[in-house]
MINU-409424 format. One record per atom (N, C-alpha, C, O): residue in one letter; x, z, y. Coordinates in steps of 0.02 Angstrom, whole numbers, plus 50000, padded with zeros to 5 digits. Layout:
AXZY...
// end
This chain:
M525785067944552M526055061144542M526555061244485M526955065944478R526545056044442R526995055744385R527495050044396R527295044344410E528145051644390E528655046544399E528705042244336E528695044844280V528765035744344V528865031144288V529535027644300V529565022344331L530065030644273L530745028044283L531125028344217L530965032544174P531615023944207P532015024144146P532335031044137P532635033744184G532275033844077G532595040244062G532165046244078G532315051744056R531645045344117R531205050944132R530765052544072R530555048044036E530625058844062E530205060944006E529475059144021E529215060544075Y529145056043973Y528445054143983Y527985060043969Y528085063843921F527485060744010F526975065743997F526305062944019F526265058844065I525775065343987I525105062944002I524875065844068I524905071944078P524645061544115P524395064144179P523725067744169P523215064444162T523735074244168T523125078044152T522665079244212T522075080544203Q522935078744272Q522545079944333Q522195086744330Q521635087544353G522555091544302G522275098344299G521775099444243G521445104644241K521705094444198K521225095144144K521565098244082K522175098044076N521165101044038N521415104143977N521405099243919N521045094243919N521805100743869N521825096843807N521225098843765N521185104643744P520755094243751P520155096143714P520295098143641P519915101843611L520855095643613L521005097043543L521265104143534L521285106643477S521465107443587S521695114343582S521195119243613S521335125143620A520615116643633A520115120843665A519795125643614A519765124143555D519575131343639D519205136043596D518555138043633D518425135843689E518165142243600E517515144043627E517575147643694E517195146143741T518055152243700T518125156043762T518295151443820T517985151943873Q518775146943809Q518965142343863Q518385137943883Q518255136843943F518025135343834F517465130743848F516925134243889F516665131543938L516745140343869L516195143843901L516395146543970L515995146244017T517005149043976T517205152244039T517485147444091T517465148744151Q517745141644067Q518025136844115Q517565130744125Q517335129544181A517445127044072A517055120844078A516345122344102A516115119444151L515995126744067L515295127944084L515195132744142L514635134544159S515745134844172S515675139044232S515645134844295S515505137444349K515785128344288K515785123944347K515065122544369K514625121444327P514935122444434P514255121044459P514115113544459P513995110444511L514125110644399L514025103444390L513505102344336L513275107044304S513325096044326S512905094444269S513305095644205S513915095744207A512965096544149A513305098244087A513825092944068A514395094544051A513615086544071A514075081144051A514685080944097A515245080244074K514555081344162K515115080844210K515585086844204K516185086144212A515305092644189A515725098544179A516215097544121A516775099944123I515975094044069I516395092844010I516935087744025I517525088944011Y516745081844052Y517245076644059Y517725077744117Y518255074644121T517555082244163T518025083944216T518475089744196T518945091444232S518335092844139S518735098544117S519265096744065S519755100344056Y519155091144029Y519605089443973Y519845082243978Y519485077643997T520475081243959T520755074543958T520465070643899T520305073443847G520405064043908G520185059743853G519445059943839G519225056643792I519065063743877I518335064043867I518005059743921I518055061243981S517675054543900S517345050043947S516635052543961S516375056743924P516315050044013P515605051844025P515165050243964P514695053943948C515315044643930C514925042843870C514985048243816C514475050243788I515595050443803I515695055543751I515385062243772I515105065843731A515445063943836A515145070143861A514385069943853A514085074843833N514085064143867N513365063343857N513185063843783N512675066643765E513625061143740E513505061343668E513505068643643E513095070443602I513975072643667I514005079643647I513365083243667I513075087043627C513145082043728C512515085143751C511915082743710C511475086643693Y511925076343694Y511365073543655Y511335076743586Y510805078643562R511915077443554R511935080543488R511695087843490R511415090343442A511815091043546A511605098043553A510875098543574A510595104043578G510555092843587G509855092843608G509745095343678G509215098043693L510255094543722L510205096843791L510245091043839L510535085843824D509955092043897D509955086943950D510645086643982D510885091544011A510975080843975A511655080044003A511665080544078A512185082244107D511105079144112D511075079344185D510865086144212D510875087244272A510685090744167A510475097344190A511085101444212A511605100944180P511025105444265P511585109544287P511755114844234P511315117444200T512395116444228T512615121344178T512285128144189T512175131844142A512145129844252A511855136344268A511145137044241A510895142644236S510835131444224S510135131744200S510095133344125S509545134644100F510665133244090F510665134444017F510665141944001F510985145944034Q510295143643949Q510325150343922Q510985151143884Q511315146243867E511175157443870E511805158743836E511825155443767E512335152643747E511265155743730E511255152643664E511315145043668E511595141943623E511065142043722E511125134843732E511855133043746E512105127943722K512185137043786K512895135843801K513315136343737K513765132343726T513155141343696T513525142143633T513395136243587T513845133743553H512775134043586H512595128143544H512975121943567H513215118143526L513015120943633L513385115243661L514125115843643L514445110943626C514395121843649C515095123043632C515235121243559C515745118143544N514785123243515N514885121843444N514925114243431N515355111943394H514475110543463H514485103243453H515125100143482H515395095343454F515365102843536F516005100543565F516575101843516F516965097343502L516605107843489L517155109643443L517105105843377L517615104043348W516485104543354W516395100643292W516655093543301W516975090743257M516515090643360M516765083943372M517525083843376M517845079343349M517815088843408M518545089143412M518855090043343M519395087443329Q518515093743299Q518765094643231Q518755088143193Q519205086643154D518225084143203D518195077443171D518785073243193D519075069543153I518955073643257I519515069643283I520175072043253I520595067943235K520255078543248K520855081243216K520915078943144K521455077643119N520335078543111N520325076343041N520345068843034N520335066142978E520385065343090E520395058043092E519775055043059E519795049943024T519205058343072T518565055843049T518275051543105T517915054043149F518425045243102F518225040743156F517675035943133F517585034643073Y517315033343182Y516775028543168Y516785023243223Y516365023243268P517275018643220P517325013443272P516685009243274P516485006343223N516365008843331N515725005343335N515575002843405N515875005143454I515114998143408I514864995543472I514104996043470I513784994043422A513814998843523A513094998943531A512894992543569A513154991143623V512424988743540V512234982243568V511524982743594V511064984843558E511424980643656E510754980643686E510564973543706E510934970143742N509994971343681N509764964543696N510284959243679N510364954243714G510634960343622G511114955543599G511784955643635G512214951443624R511864960543680R512474960843720R512814967643712R512464972643704P513484967843713P513834974143704P513684978943761P513754977243819F513474985043743F513264989843794F513774995543801F513954997443857E514004998343744E514475003843745E514875003843680E514625001443629F515485006543682F515885007043621F516205013843616F516265017443666S516415015643556S516735022143546S517055022443478S516925018343434S517485027443469S517795028643404S517415034043365S517585035543308V516895036843397V516455041643363V515745038843362V515575034443401R515345041443317R514655038943310R514255040643373R514245046443395L513925035643401L513535036543462L512795037343443L512405032543444T512615043543426T511915044743405T511425044143463T510835043043452Q511665044743525Q511235044143583Q510955036943590Q510465035843625Y511285032143557Y511055025243560Y510795022843493Y510855016943476R510515027343454R510275025443388R509705020443392R509565016943343H509375019943450H508835015043458H509115007943469H508745003043466L509775007443480L510095000943490L510414998643424L510515002543378E510554992243422E510914989543364E511624992443363E511964992643414Q511844994743304Q512514997743297Q512954993043255Q512784991643197Q513504990743283Q513974986543247Q514584990843228Q514894993943271E514744990843165E515304994943140E515934990643131E515884984743115F516524993743142F517164990243135F517654994743098F517555000743090T518204991643076T518694995343036T519204999043080T519525003743056S519274997043143S519755000343187S519524999843259S519124995543276I519795004343301I519615004143371I519904998043405I519634995643455S520474995443378S520764989343406S520274983443397S520194979343442E519964983243339E519484977943325E518874978743371E518594973843394V518684984943383V518124986343428V518274983643498V517864980143527L518864985343524L519034983243592L519074975643598L518844972743647E519364972543547E519424965243548E518734961943549E518604957343587H518294964443505H517624961543500H517214963143563H516864958743589F517254969343588F516844971343645F517004967243707F516544964643739Y517644966643723Y517824963143785Y517754955543778Y517624952143828A517844952943717A517714945843707A516984944243715A516794939343747A516544948443686A515824947443691A515584948343763A515164944543787R515864953343798R515664954443867R515894948643911R515534946743958D516484946043897D516724940243935D516274934243924D516114930543971T516064933243862T515604927643846T514944928543883T514684923843912Y514674934743882Y514044936043916Y514104934843991Y513664931744021T514654937144020T514764936144092T514804928744109T514524926444159R515164925044067R515234917844078R514564914244074R514414909844114I514154916144025I513494913044016I513044914744076I512684910444100R513084921044099R512674922844157R512874918744218R512444916644257Q513524917644226Q513764913644283Q513534906444277Q513314903344326K513584903744216K513394896744206K512644895644211K512414890144225S512254900944201S511534900244203S511254901944272S510644901544283V511684903744320V511454905744387V511034900244418V510494901544444D511284894044417D510924888444449D510254887244415D509754886044449L510244887644348L509614886644312L509114892244329L508524890944339R509364898344332R508924903944349R508634903144420R508054904644432K509054900744465K508814899744534K508274894444537K507784895244573I508374889044500I507874883644498I507214886244470I506674884944498V507244890044415V506644892644384V506304897744430V505694897544438A506694902144461A506414907344505A506074904144566A505534906244586T506384898944594T506094895544653T505444892144634T504944892644670A505444888544577A504844885044555A504294889944538A503704888644551L504474895544508L503984900644489L503674903844551L503064905044553E504084905244601E503824908044663E503344903244697E502824905244723R503534896844697R503104891744728R502434891244691R501904890644721S502464891644624S501854891244584S501414897344595S500794896644598H501714903244602H501324909344614H500954908744681H500364910444685K501294906444732K500974905644798K500404900544794K499864901544823K500524895044759K500014889844752K499414892644715K498844891144732Y499544896544663Y499004899244622Y498584904144662Y497964904044658Q498904908444702Q498534913244742Q498104909644795Q497534911744808L498364904344825L497984900444873L497384897144840L496834897044867Q497494894444781Q496944891244744Q496394896244726Q495804894644730L496604902244706L496104907344689L495694909344750L495094910344746K496034909744808K495674911444870K495174905844888K494604907244906Q495394899644883Q494954894044897Q494374893744847Q493814891944865L494524895544785L494004895544734L493474900844749L492884899744738K493714906544773K493244911944791K492784909844848K492204911744851D493064905744895D492654903444951D492094898844929D491614897844967T492134896044870T491614891444846T491044895244812T490554892144791E491094901844807E490574905644772E489894905344806E489384906344775K489904903944872K489264903744909K488924896944905K488424895844940R489184892444864R488904885644860R488174885744838R487764882144866D488004889844789D487314890044763D486834892644816D486244890844816K487094897044861K486664899644914K486434893944959K485854893744980Y486894889244974Y486704883645017Y486204879044983Y485774876145016K486264878344918K485794874144881K485094877244885K484604873644895V485044883944876V484404887344881V484114886644951V483514885544959Y484544887445002Y484314886645071Y483984879745081Y483444879345109G484314874545057G484044867845065G483374867045030G482914864045057E483314869744970E482694869244932E482124873044966E481554870544970L482284879144992L481764883145024L481534880045089L480944880445107I482004876845126I481804873545188I481334867745172I480834866645206N481504863945120N481064858445100N480384860945078N479874857545087T480364866945048T479724869645023T479304872745078T478694871545081Y479624876645123Y479244880445173Y479344878045245Y479034880745291G479754873145256G479934871245324G479404867245361G479474866045420Y478874865045326Y478374860845360Y478024864445417Y477774861045462G477994871045417G477634874745469G478074877245524G477834881045567L478694875345525L479164877845576L479014874845644L478844868945650E479094879045696E479034876545764E479674872945784E480214874445757E479624868345830E480214864645853E480704869545887E480494873645928G481344869045870G481854873345900G481934880045866G482274884445892A481614881045808A481664887445773A482394888645751A482744884145730K482604895145757K483294896845740K483374899845670K483924900745646S482814901245638S482844903945570S482184902845534S481674901245565L482214903645469L481614903045428L481594908945380L482064910245343E481034912645381E480934918045334E480544915245275E479994912745284A480834915745216A480514912545158A480614916845095A481084920745090L480154915945048L480204919344984L480654915344938L480524909544923N481194918544916N481644915344868N481334916044798N481334921444769Y481064910444773Y480714910844709Y481184911644649Y480954912544593Y481844911444662Y482324912944607Y482404920544597Y482494922844541T482364924244653T482464931544649T481844935544667T481824941644659N481324931944693N480694935144715N480824939944773N480484945044780E481324938144816E481474942044875E481394937744937E481504931644934T481214940844993T481154937245056T481834937045090T482174942145096I482034931145113I482694930345145I482614926745212I482124923245224Q483124927745254Q483154924245319Q483664918545313Q484234919745295I483444912345329I483884906545325I484064904245395I483614902245432P484704904545415P484904902145482P484774894645489P484874890845442L484534892545548L484404885545561L484754883345625L484894887345669D484904876845628D485164873845689D484554871445728D484224866745707P484404874545787P483804872845825P483804865645850P483284862945869Q484394862345851Q484434855445874Q484234850445820Q484154844545833L484134853045758L483974848645701L483264849845676L482994855345685T482984844745646T482324845445615T482394849345550T482954849945524P481844851845521P481894855245457P482224850945403P482624853445364M482044844645400M482344840145350M483094839345361M483474839045312E483304838945424E484014838345439E484384844745422E484954844445399N484064850545434N484384856945415N484464857345339N484974859645314A483944855145303A483984855245230A484544850645206A484924852345161K484584844645237K485114839945218K485804842745231K486274841645192K485874846345286K486514849345304K486734854445251K487314854745231Y486244858545228Y486414863545177Y486574860345110Y487024862645074F486224854945093F486384851445031F487074848245033F487424848044983E487264845845092E487934842845100E488474848245091E488984847045060K488354854245119K488824859745110K488884861545036K489424862645009Y488294861845004Y488284863544933Y488694858444893Y489104860444852N488574852144904N488924846844865N489674846844879N490074845744833K489864848244941K490574848444957K490914854244921K491444853344891L490604860144923L490894866044889L490884865144814L491324867644779K490374861744788K490334860544716K490914856244694K491224857644643R491064850844732R491624846544716R492284850444720R492714849744677T492344854544772T492944858644780T493024863344721T493574864244695Y492474866444701Y492484871144645Y492714867644581Y493124870244543E492434861744568E492614858144507E493354856144507E493694856544456A493594853844565A494294851844570A494764857844563A495264857444527L494594863344597L495014869244594L495004872544525L495504875544504S494444872044491S494414874944424S494924871744378S495234875144337E495014865244385E495524861744346E496224863244371E496684864244332L496304863544437L496964864644466L497234871644449L497824872344435T496794876644451T497034883444435T497254883944363T497734887544347I496914880444318I497114880344248I497804877044241I498234879544204E497904871544277E498544868044274E499104872344304E499654872644276T498974875644360T499474879744393T499644885844350T500224887744345K499124888844319K499254894544275K499684892444216K500134896044195A499544886544188A499944883944133A500664882744155A501134883944117E500754880244216E501424878944242E501804885544249E502394885944233M501464890744274M501774897344281M501994900044213M502544902644205E501554899444164E501714901844097E502304898044067E502724900944033H502324891544081H502874887344056H503534889644088H504034890444052L503534890744153L504144892944188L504354899944165L504954901344158E503874904344153E504034911044129E504344910744060E504794914644043S504104906044018S504404905343951S505114902743956S505544904743916I505254898344005I505934895944015I506384901644039I506964902144020S506104906044082S506484911844106S506674916344048S507234918944046I506224917344000I506384921343941I506934917943901I507384921343875S506904911343895S507424907643859S508114908743890S508604909343854L508134908943956L508774910243990L509024917343976L509624918443970D508554922043970D508754929043956D509064929843887D509504933943879I508834925843838I509084926843770I509624921843751I509864921943695A509814917443798A510354912743784A511014916443773A511194920743812L511354914643720L511974918143702L512604914043716L513144916843723N512534907343721N513124903243732N512924896943771N512334895843786E513424892943787E513304887043828E512854881943792E512474878343825D512904881643726D512474876943688D511734878743698D511314874243700D511584885143703D510884887243713D510624884843781D510034883443788L511074884343831L510864882243897L510704874843901L510324872643944V511004870843856V510924863643858V510194861643850V509934857643888Q509864864543799Q509164862743787Q508714865143844Q508234861743862I508874870843873I508474873343929I508524868643989I508034867144022K509134866344002K509234861744058K508854855144045K508564852344090Q508874852843982Q508514846543966Q507764847343976Q507434842643998E507504853143961E506784854243972E506624854244046E506114851444066L507054857244087L506944857244159L506994850244188L506644848544235I507434846144159I507484839044180I506854835344161I506574831644201E506634836244099E506044832644074E505424834044116E505004829644125Y505354840244140Y504754842044178Y504864841744253Y504454844344292G505404838444275G505484836844345G505754842344389G505744841644450Y505994847844360Y506274853144401Y507004851844420Y507264854644468I507324847444381I508004845244395I508024837644391I507744834744345R508354834644439R508424827344437R508994825344392R509554828044398R508864820744347R509394818244304R509834813444344R509594808844375K510494814744341K510964810344376K511024803844338K510994803644277G511114798444375G511124791844344G511644791044290G511524787844239H512234793944300H512784793144252H512784798644199H513184798444152E512324803544205E512324809244160E512034807344092E511464804944088K512414808344040K512184806843973K511834812843942K511984818643959K511364811543898K511014816843863K511494820243815K511804816943773Q511554826943822Q512044830543781Q511784831843711Q511184832443699K512244832143664K512074833443595K511864840743588K512184845243615I511314841943551I511054848643542I511404852143484I511374849743427K511724857743500K512064861643448K511744868543439K511884872043390S511314870343485S510994876943481S510524877243422S510184872343406R510514882943388R510084883843330R509664890243339R509884894843374P509084890643308P508674896643314P509024902743284P509484902043244F508814908743304F509054914743272F508804914943200F508244912743186H509224917443156H509034917943085H509154925143063H509724927343058Y508624928643048Y508664935543024Y508434935642951Y508124931042926R508594941042918R508344942142850R508034949042848R508354953942866S507414949442825S507064955842822S507364960442769S507754958142727S507184966742772S507434971542723S507224969742652S507534971742604D506684965842648D506434963742582D506694956842562D506474954042511G507154954042602G507474947742583G507124941342606G507294936042581F506644941742653F506304935842677F506644933142740F506854937042783D506704926542744D507024923342802D506554923242861D505964921442855I506814925242919I506434925342981I506804921143033I507394922243045Y506444916343064Y506754911943113Y506414913043181Y505804913943186I506824913043234I506584914343302I506844909043349I507444907843352G506404905843385G506604900643433G506944903543494G506714908543522K507484900343516K507824902543577K507534899343640K507664901643695N507154894043631N506844890643688N506224886943664N506054887243605N505874883643710N505234880543693N505294874943643N504854874043600Y505844870943647Y505934865543599Y506024868443528Y505754865743480Q506414873843523Q506514876843457Q505874880143432Q505734880043372N505494883243478N504844885943458N504404880643427N504084881743375E504384874943459E503984869243436E504214866943366E503814865843321E504864866343359E505134863943296E505014868843239E504834866943184L505114875343253L505004880343201L504284880443178L504134880643118T503824880343227T503114881043210T502824874943176T502424875543129F503014869043199F502674863043174F503104858643129F502854853543104K503734860543117K504144856643071K504444860943015K504394859142956L504744866543034L505044870842983L504524874542942L504564874942880A504014877342976A503524881542942A503004877242905A502824871842929N502774879742848N502204876542815N501584880842826N501634886242855G501024878442804G500384881742819G500344888942795G499994892942826G500684890642741G500644897342714G501134902342743G501094908242728D501614899942784D502084904442816D501734908442870D501194906542893W502044913942891W501724918242941W502054917343009W502664916543015W501624917443061W501834916043130W501694922243172W501144925143168F502184924343212F502114930343254F502274928743327F502684924443342H501924932143372H502054931143444H501794937143483H501264939943466A502154939143535A501914944543579A501264942443611A501184936743633K500794947043614K500114945443638K500104944343713K500324948543752K499844938543732K499714936843802K500314937543848K500254940043904M500904935543824M501494935543867M502004930443840M501984928843781P502444927943883P502954923243860P503414926443809P503594932343814G503594922543759G504054925043708G504194919743656G503894914343656S504644921343611S504834916743558S504314916443503S503954921343490H504284910643469H503904910143408H504334913043352H504934911643347V504024916943309V504374919943252V504034917543188V503434918443179I504434914643144I504174911943081I504484915743023I505094916643020V504064918042978V504304921142916V504144916442858V503564914842845K504664914142825K504584909742767K504384913942706K504734918542687T503814912342677T503554916342622T503764913742553T503784917542505N503924907242549N504084904142485N503524905342434N503654906242374G502904905542459G502334906342414G502214913542392G501784914742349Q502574918342420Q502504925342399Q502094929342451Q502024927242508E501834935042428E501504939642473E502034943542512E502534945842483L501944944342578L502434948042617L502304955542612L501734957742617P502824959542602P502754966842603P502614969242674P502764965742723D502314975142680D502154977842746D502774978542790D502744977342850R503334980442760R503944981442799R504164974842832R504414974942888T504094969242797T504284962842826T503824960942883T504044958242934F503164962342876F502704961142932F502924965142993F502944962543049E503104971442983E503304975743039E503944973343071E504004973243132E504434971243030E505074969043058E504994962443096E505304961543148A504574957943071A504454951643106A504104953043173A504254949843223A503644957743173A503294959643235A503784962643285A503734961143345M504244966743262M504754969643306M505174964143337M505344964443397L505354959243298L505764953643324L505364949643375L505644947543426A504714948643362A504294944943410A504244948843476A504234945743529G504214955443472G504194959443533G504864959443569G504884959043631Y505404959943531Y506074960143560Y506234953743597Y506534953843651Y506054948043568Y506194941643600Y505594939243641Y505354933643634S505344943743684S504784942143727S504884945443795S505374949043806Q504424944243839Q504454947243906Q504374954843903Q504544958343950G504094957443848G503964964543843G504484968443804G504334973943779R505084965843797R505584968943753R505774976043774R506004979943732D505674977843838D505854984543860D505274989443857D505344995343875A504694987143833A504104991643828A504184996343768A504504994743718Q503875002243775Q503885006943719Q503405004743664Q503545005643605K502845001843684K502354999343636K502144992343656K502064990843715L502054988143607L501894981143621L501424978643567L501514980043508E500924974743587E500464971943539E500694965043517E500864960843559I500714963943453I500954957643424I500384954343384I500064957543343D500274947943398D499794944043359D500164940743300D500734938643307Y499834940343243Y500134936843186Y499584933643144Y499034936343137L499744927943116L499274924143076L499664919043035L500254917943046Q499324915942988Q499654910642950Q499744904442993Q499314902943035R500274901042983R500454895343024R499894889943025R499814886643076K499514889242971K498994884042969K498454885043021K498074880443036N498404891043049N497894892443099N498154891943171N497794893343219V498784889843178V499074888743245V499014881443264V499214877043225K498724880043322K498604873143343K498964871643410K499094876143450K499114865343419K499434863243482K498954858443519K498794853143493P498734860343580P498304855843619P498664849443638P499264849543651N498304844043639N498604837543658N498874837843729N498544840343775G499484835343738G499784834843804G500054841343832G500284841543889S500054846743793S500294853143819S501054853343817S501374849443783A501334858043855A502064858843859A502344861143792A501974864043751P502984859843779P503274861943715P503224869543706P503334873343753G503054871543646G502994878643631G502314881643647G502184887343629F501874877743680F501214880343697F500744879143639F500674873543614V500414884443616V499954884043559V499324888043574V499294891943621V498814886943532V498204890943535V498024893243465V498214889943416Y497674898743461Y497424901143396Y496824905743411Y496784908743464Y496374906143364Y495754909743375Y495614915243324Y495204919643335T495954914943267T495864919943215T496544922943200T496984919443175N496624929343214N497284932343204N497214939843191N496694942843204Y497754942743165Y497814949943158Y498254952343216Y498604948343248S498244958843229S498684961743280S498964968343256S498644971943217M499564969943279M499844976643267M500234978843328M500484974743367T500274985343337T500644988243393T501314990943367T501334994643319I501854988943400I502524990843377I502954992943436I502784991743494H503514996143421H504054997243469H504594992043453H504844991943396P504774987743501P505234982143486P505954984343475P506394982543513D506064988143422D506734990443404D506964986643342D506694987443288I507474982343351I507694978143294I508344980543263I508644976943223A508554986643281A509154989343250A509064989843175A508554992443151G509534987243138G509494987543065G509224981243032G509274980542972I508934976743072I508704970343044I509294965543044I509614964443095E509424962642986E510044958642977E510004951943012E509544947942999L510484950643057L510554944143090L511074940143053L511644942443045L510884934243030L511344929942993L511704925143039L511414922843088A512314923643024A512714918943063A512664912043029A513074910442986D512174908143049D512084901443019D512594896543046D512604890743027
// end
């Protein structure tokens, strides 16, 4: 326990830990790595000022598994880990700092005063001082937390509607499957009309040659009915199932479209960065009847704007944050010669690359595809297929939901949705 009283000498509460800046190879190998712990935990429990993040970073730089027990390392691996530890401490002594924040999915994930190579797959934001890092990190995290809280009700509405649609869709598919035997009843009726003239009264079945398949089949009969009445009964079953099939075929398409629409709204909620982004999403939910508009509630002014990136080759790339913005980008901002990107067969943002009449370099195609993957339902996948084509080949069906499009001629590429290094502009 450390006393905090006027006049008392201040000292750092070490809790039995060593000063990493005065550590040497012998101490590191005989004390830290002698503990029966994982490599990272052995480091951060042995030295003051070393966080789990930094301990993991040291292990990562050494090419060793931070979760592996220290006893599993060979002597040369321990020495290699020690060297990376001492090199980092020397950088700190030399005041070689790299204040930065690792950003995942547009949100602050981790920060440090040293380079975090373990998160090189994430976006890296650089700062001039650790004070600036802390200010930015906690302000951004506070904003993210506030947005998540404000979007809770919208997320619940979307999740409930999506669950209801899934259940409805599964029921419709089951009912649709039950109509598959409709043609069998039609054949039964035809065969009874063809061969039923020789049936004895009260017959329970008819054995007949199915002239569609050239096979002999047994047709169940109601002995209380005449052959003509049995045939009529089967035709009635056929017509009823046919009507059901036709109605369900349309309903399943509508329900599937509703599910896709709700999933796209869910993606919009995931990429919302501020309260203005939530306004358009709420308006879409109101427009499609998922939220009731209050009588006194006025339509809010839209301040949300699409993401604006610039490719390494200097081309402007725009990404919709929601379905209304997707619609506007594709059919108002883009012209026929611009390029359009979208994750294949999954909800995601429309990505537009403005060409200004120029040919796009391969690197710009790849960066636009990465952005399309990142702002989609598949952003956490290692590999993702992206469709791309010129905007003039993208069509919108009449009466479809905002952001819904069709296309029939396209190129595809497979990418890893890593957008680190692609410049995001603050419009």
